[in-house]
N, C-alpha and C positions, 0 to 999 in steps of 0.2 A: 710674484706672479702665481695665480691659482693652478694647482697641479692638474685640475680637470680640463683646463683649456689647452694644456700642452698635447693631450691625446684625443682631442676632439676629432670627430669624423667629418671629412669634408664630403658633402653630398652635391655632386654636380649632375648635369642632365644625363649623362651616360649612366652614372650609378642609380639614378632615380628610375630610368627605364628598365634597368635590370631588376631593381626591387619590385617594381609594379608587375613586370612580366613573371617573375618568380611567384608573387603573391596570387596573381590570376591563375597560373598553372596549378598551384597548391589547392586553391579553392575548387577548381574544376575537377581535380583528382579526388579530393574529399567528397564532392557531391556525387561523383560517379560511383563511389563505394557504398553510398547509402542504400539500404534495402527498403523497399516500399512497406508502409505500415499495413497491417493486416489485422483481421479479427482474432487471429491466434494470440496476439499479445494481450487482448482483453480477456480471452478465454483463460489464458495462463494466470493472469492477475486474479480472476475470480476463483480459479481452482486454488490458488495459493491462500487467498483470504479464507476460503471454506476449510482448507487444511489447518490453518492456524486456529480457527475457532473450534475445530473438532479434534484437536490433538490431546494427548494424555494430560498435559499439564492443566489445561483449562478444564478437563473433566475433573481432575483432582481438586481444583479450586472450587468448582461447583459442589462436589461432595463435601468439602470443608464448610462452605457456606450453609448447606442444608444441615450439617451437624451443628453448626453454630445457632441456627434458627431452632433446631430441635432442643439443644441444650438451654437456650433462653426460655422456651416454652415449658421445659421441664422444671426449671427453677422459678417460673412465674414472673420473669422480668421481660418478657417479649412484648413489644408493640406488634399487635396482630396486622396492622397495615403494612408495616416494613417487612414483616415475615412473609405476607402474601405477595408483596412486590418482589422479594427475592425469589420466591418459588415460580412466580409468573415469568420473571426474567429468564430464569433457567430453562423453563419450558420453551419460550420464544427462541432463545439462542440455540439450543440443541434440537428443536423440533422444526427449525426454519425450513430446512429442505423438504421435509415431509408435508408441511403446511403449504409451501409453494407448489409442490407436485399435486396435492390434492385440489388446490384452487385451479391450476392449469387443466387438470383432467376434467373438472366439473364445470368449467367456464362456459362450455357450449350447451349445457343441459338446461340453462335457465330459460 
């Protein structure tokens, strides 16, 4: 005889009602604890992303990239297109907040 069959749980109508009522009560309790979503969550996410992109490690990586482009130019082995794209990318990443502020400030003057 299989040992799993010896300890099987018998679900009768009374047990099923208890299980369903406990499940419904648990769902209602969990749903009552949910806080409504607000714009603060999105603001916090945007602030976190901005903080990640402007932290010291990313700044150091940008400095190393500029140094690598400068060294490649110094030794004459630089592809000027790739070097310009590195510089342009750094300007966009670190100047994004200033660019957006400038566009917002001057949007109504057109």
